[in-house]
C-alpha positions in Angstrom: -6.9 -59.4 13.2 -6.2 -55.9 11.6 -7.8 -57.0 8.4 -11.1 -57.9 10.3 -11.0 -54.7 12.3 -10.3 -52.6 9.0 -13.0 -54.5 7.1 -15.7 -54.1 9.7 -18.3 -51.3 9.7 -18.4 -51.3 13.5 -16.2 -51.9 16.5 -15.8 -55.6 17.5 -15.6 -57.2 20.8 -12.8 -59.5 22.1 -15.1 -62.5 22.0 -16.1 -61.7 18.4 -12.5 -61.5 17.4 -11.5 -64.7 19.1 -14.1 -66.5 17.1 -12.8 -65.3 13.9 -9.1 -65.3 14.6 -9.0 -68.5 16.6 -6.2 -69.3 19.1 -6.3 -68.8 22.8 -7.9 -66.1 24.7 -4.6 -65.2 26.3 -2.9 -65.1 23.0 -5.5 -62.8 21.7 -5.2 -60.3 24.6 -1.4 -60.2 24.2 -1.8 -59.3 20.5 -4.4 -56.6 21.3 -2.1 -55.1 24.0 0.8 -55.0 21.7 -1.2 -53.5 18.8 -2.9 -51.0 21.2 0.5 -49.9 22.6 1.7 -49.2 19.0 -1.3 -47.3 17.7 -2.7 -50.1 15.5 -5.8 -50.9 17.7 -8.0 -48.4 19.7 -10.1 -49.7 22.4 -13.2 -48.1 24.0 -15.5 -49.7 26.4 -14.2 -53.2 25.6 -14.7 -52.6 21.8 -12.0 -52.6 19.1 -11.3 -50.5 16.1 -8.4 -49.8 13.7 -6.0 -47.4 15.4 -4.4 -44.4 13.6 -1.3 -46.2 12.9 -3.1 -48.5 10.5 -2.9 -45.6 8.0 1.0 -46.3 7.9 0.4 -49.8 6.4 -1.8 -48.6 3.4 -0.3 -47.1 0.3 -0.9 -43.6 -1.0 0.0 -42.2 -4.5 3.0 -40.2 -4.2 2.5 -36.3 -4.7 4.7 -34.5 -7.1 7.0 -32.1 -5.1 6.7 -29.4 -8.0 3.0 -29.5 -7.5 3.3 -29.1 -3.8 5.8 -26.2 -4.3 3.3 -24.4 -6.5 0.5 -24.9 -4.1 2.6 -23.7 -1.3 3.4 -20.4 -3.2 -0.2 -19.8 -4.1 -1.2 -20.5 -0.4 1.5 -18.3 1.3 0.9 -15.3 -1.1 -2.8 -15.4 -0.9 -3.0 -15.7 2.7 0.3 -13.9 4.1 1.8 -15.0 7.4 3.5 -12.4 9.4 6.7 -14.5 9.8 8.9 -16.3 7.3 7.3 -19.7 6.1 9.3 -22.5 4.5 8.0 -25.8 2.8 10.3 -28.8 4.1 10.6 -32.1 2.3 12.0 -35.4 3.9 15.6 -36.0 3.2 17.1 -39.1 4.9 16.7 -38.9 8.7 16.4 -35.2 8.2 14.8 -32.7 6.0 15.5 -30.1 3.3 14.0 -26.7 2.5 12.5 -26.5 -0.9 10.6 -23.3 -0.8 10.3 -20.2 1.2 8.1 -17.2 1.6 9.9 -14.5 3.5 8.5 -12.2 6.0 7.9 -8.5 5.4 9.6 -7.6 8.6 13.0 -6.0 8.3 14.4 -8.5 10.9 13.3 -11.9 10.0 14.3 -15.5 9.7 15.7 -16.7 6.6 15.6 -20.3 5.1 17.9 -21.1 2.2 16.4 -23.3 -0.3 18.3 -26.4 -0.5 19.6 -26.3 3.0 19.6 -29.6 4.8 18.2 -29.7 8.4 18.8 -32.2 11.0 16.7 -34.9 12.3 16.2 -33.1 15.5 14.5 -30.0 13.9 10.9 -29.4 14.5 10.1 -30.1 10.8 11.8 -33.5 11.0 10.0 -34.2 14.2 6.5 -33.7 12.7 7.5 -36.1 10.0 8.9 -38.7 12.4 5.7 -38.6 14.6 3.9 -40.3 11.6 6.1 -43.4 12.3 4.3 -45.5 15.1 6.4 -45.7 18.3 6.5 -44.9 22.0 8.5 -41.9 22.0 7.3 -39.3 24.4 8.3 -36.3 22.4 6.6 -37.7 19.4 3.4 -38.4 21.5 3.3 -34.8 22.3 3.5 -33.8 18.6 0.9 -36.2 17.7 -1.5 -34.8 20.6 -0.9 -31.2 19.6 -0.7 -31.6 15.9 2.4 -29.4 15.7 5.9 -29.2 17.2 7.7 -26.1 18.5 11.3 -25.3 19.7 12.9 -22.0 21.0 16.6 -21.5 20.4 18.7 -18.6 21.4 17.8 -16.4 18.5 14.7 -18.0 16.8 11.5 -19.8 17.6 10.4 -22.5 15.1 7.0 -24.1 14.8 6.2 -26.8 12.3 3.1 -28.6 11.2 2.6 -31.7 8.9 1.1 -31.6 5.5 -0.9 -34.8 5.0 -2.0 -36.0 1.5 -4.5 -38.4 3.0 -5.2 -36.1 6.0 -3.5 -38.4 8.5 0.1 -39.2 7.4 2.7 -36.4 7.2 4.6 -36.2 3.8 6.0 -32.8 4.2 6.4 -30.0 6.9 5.3 -26.3 6.9 7.7 -24.3 9.0 7.4 -20.8 10.6 10.3 -19.1 12.0 10.1 -16.1 14.5 13.1 -14.1 15.6 13.3 -14.3 19.5 12.8 -10.8 20.3 9.4 -10.9 18.6 8.2 -14.4 19.7 6.0 -13.4 22.7 3.0 -15.6 23.4 0.5 -13.7 21.3 2.7 -13.9 18.4 3.3 -17.5 18.9 -0.5 -18.3 19.1 -1.2 -16.4 15.9 1.6 -18.3 14.2 0.4 -21.7 15.3 -3.2 -20.8 14.1 -1.9 -19.6 10.8 0.2 -22.6 10.4 -2.2 -25.2 11.1 -4.9 -23.5 8.8 -2.2 -23.4 6.1 -1.1 -26.9 6.5 -4.9 -28.0 6.4 -5.3 -26.0 3.1 -2.2 -27.4 1.5 -3.2 -31.0 2.5 -6.7 -30.3 1.0 -5.1 -29.0 -2.1 -3.0 -32.3 -2.7 -6.1 -34.7 -1.9 -6.9 -34.8 1.8 -10.8 -34.8 2.4 -10.1 -33.9 6.1 -7.1 -32.9 8.2 -6.4 -34.8 11.4 -2.8 -35.5 11.5 -1.7 -38.8 12.8 -5.4 -39.7 13.5 -5.3 -38.2 16.9 -7.8 -35.6 18.1 -6.2 -32.2 19.1 -7.1 -29.9 21.9 -8.3 -27.4 19.2 -11.1 -29.9 18.3 -12.8 -29.5 21.6 -13.0 -25.6 21.4 -16.6 -24.6 22.6 -18.8 -23.0 19.9 -18.5 -19.2 19.7 -19.5 -16.2 17.5 -17.0 -15.0 15.1 -16.5 -11.3 14.8 -16.8 -9.3 11.4 -13.1 -9.3 10.7 -12.8 -13.2 11.5 -15.7 -13.8 9.1 -14.1 -11.7 6.3 -10.8 -13.4 6.7 -12.5 -16.9 6.6 -14.7 -16.2 3.6 -11.4 -15.4 1.7 -10.1 -18.8 2.4 -10.1 -21.8 0.0 -13.5 -23.3 0.7 -16.4 -24.2 -1.6 -20.0 -22.6 -1.0 -23.2 -24.4 -0.6 -25.9 -22.3 -2.3 -29.4 -22.9 -1.3 -32.4 -21.6 -3.3 -35.9 -22.5 -4.0 -37.4 -24.6 -6.8 -40.5 -23.7 -8.6 -42.5 -26.2 -6.6 -41.2 -24.8 -3.3 -38.7 -27.5 -2.4 -35.2 -26.7 -1.5 -32.3 -26.8 -4.1 -28.7 -27.0 -2.7 -25.5 -27.0 -4.8 -21.9 -26.8 -4.1 -20.1 -23.9 -6.0 -16.8 -22.1 -6.2 -17.1 -18.5 -5.2 -15.3 -15.2 -4.7 -15.9 -12.9 -1.7 -14.7 -9.2 -2.3 -15.6 -8.0 1.1 -19.1 -6.8 0.2 -20.5 -9.4 -2.1 -20.2 -13.0 -3.1 -19.6 -13.6 -6.8 -20.6 -17.0 -8.5 -20.2 -18.2 -12.1 -23.2 -19.9 -13.5 -22.6 -22.7 -16.2 -24.8 -23.0 -19.2 -28.0 -24.9 -18.2 -27.4 -24.7 -14.5 -30.8 -25.2 -12.8 -29.9 -22.9 -10.0 -29.6 -19.9 -12.4 -33.4 -20.6 -13.5 -34.5 -20.7 -9.8 -32.8 -17.5 -8.6 -34.5 -15.7 -11.6 -37.8 -16.5 -10.2 -37.0 -16.2 -6.5 -33.8 -14.4 -5.8 -33.6 -14.9 -2.0 -30.9 -17.5 -1.3 -28.7 -18.8 1.5 -25.2 -19.6 1.4 -23.1 -21.7 3.9 -19.2 -21.9 3.9 -17.6 -24.4 6.3 -14.1 -25.9 7.1 -14.1 -29.7 7.7 -11.4 -29.7 10.3 -10.7 -27.8 13.6 -11.3 -25.1 14.5 -14.4 -25.9 12.5 -15.3 -22.3 11.3 -18.4 -21.8 9.4 -20.1 -18.6 7.9 -23.9 -18.1 7.1 -24.9 -15.8 4.5 -28.5 -14.9 3.4 -29.3 -12.3 0.8 -30.4 -11.6 -2.8 -28.8 -13.3 -5.9 -29.0 -11.8 -9.4 -27.3 -12.2 -12.7 -25.3 -9.1 -13.7 -23.9 -7.8 -16.9 -20.3 -8.2 -17.8 -19.6 -4.5 -17.3 -20.5 -4.8 -13.6 -18.3 -7.7 -12.9 -14.6 -6.7 -11.7 -12.6 -7.8 -14.7 -15.6 -8.9 -16.5 -17.0 -12.5 -16.6 -13.8 -13.7 -18.1 -11.9 -12.2 -15.2 -14.1 -13.9 -12.6 -13.8 -17.4 -14.3 -10.0 -16.9 -14.4 -9.7 -16.0 -10.7 -11.9 -18.8 -9.6 -10.0 -21.3 -11.6 -6.7 -20.1 -10.0 -8.0 -19.8 -6.6 -9.3 -23.4 -6.4 -7.0 -25.2 -8.9 -3.7 -23.4 -8.5 -1.3 -21.5 -10.7 -1.8 -22.3 -14.4 -5.4 -23.4 -14.3 -6.5 -20.2 -15.9 -4.6 -21.3 -19.1 -7.1 -24.2 -19.6 -9.7 -23.2 -22.1 -12.7 -25.1 -20.5 -12.0 -23.2 -17.2 -12.1 -19.7 -18.6 -14.8 -20.2 -21.2 -17.5 -17.6 -21.0 -19.9 -18.6 -23.8 -23.4 -19.6 -22.0 -22.0 -18.7 -18.6 -23.1 -15.8 -16.5 -22.0 -14.0 -13.4 -24.0 -13.9 -10.4 -23.8 -11.4 -7.5 -25.0 -12.2 -4.0 -25.5 -9.2 -1.9 -25.7 -10.1 1.7 -28.5 -9.0 4.0 -27.2 -11.0 6.9 -23.8 -12.8 7.6 -22.7 -14.4 10.9 -20.0 -16.9 11.6 -19.2 -19.5 14.3 -16.4 -21.6 15.3 -15.9 -24.7 17.5 -18.5 -27.2 18.6 -20.8 -27.7 21.7 -21.9 -25.1 24.1 -19.7 -22.3 25.3 -18.9 -22.2 29.0 -19.8 -25.9 29.5 
């Protein structure tokens, strides 16, 4: 039955399944009820689809721990959290701390690398929630997409890192001293944590980030404008840009590119023979869209003028720009690969924005 559902391009009715699976109608419903209760089947309006737990039955190529640690260090240094952050790896029924980026506060939580943590810790909970079951605590974790717990001296919040976007393979953990853990600080920590977990999942292969296959409340956030500081912070994140320009015949040309935002301009590197370099030489007016594929679904829209600039006008020169782009998108050590820092035939392009605005969420605000 699962093979039929997984191999189908659309939801299947009970009658359709009965025709293909055979057996009795009562037997079919008994199977469906069991599979539905364990998350393997999702039923809406009488039609059945594969449920999120089906992901647990399919193999995923293992990610190297060393590579994940490198990505963690880059992510937490490029986008600092106000509190201590730890990368936690499964270890038996519990977990073990494999890397830490400490808070800059004088009073802070500390996580010793190599320290084992129990199966009841928040980081172990987000891993255990990836195993199908009827546990109420894990149901809450699956619904929210993170776990939180408050002790006598520290509040801990953990979110899953998912190589395939759904199944957790590691945890990202934030620790906040109890005297500083008011509601506003916790809210900011959760927002940072989920974005960072999504970024890390993306770095190791995820095309989307929907832990456990469940939608979260954040996905239902109504559409709203982002302010200037939010747009600035978003543009500094790990996203690719969609550059829109105009061909000689007047038709649109859109291409995905790596970019760098310095707070005033967007910098691009044009490869030898890139057609878009020719197009902007004739018509420099361009549009750029940057978006994230998971909640809170932020996006920024930039319109402005794009021009190739000389090496002396580029911060660090063209070689510096290419090096920074390689490291930004591929991680530490990428700038040592010759093909990623070659400058012969390449050019630096500066986009000076004339208008920037950003939005987040979906649907109409206030509805």
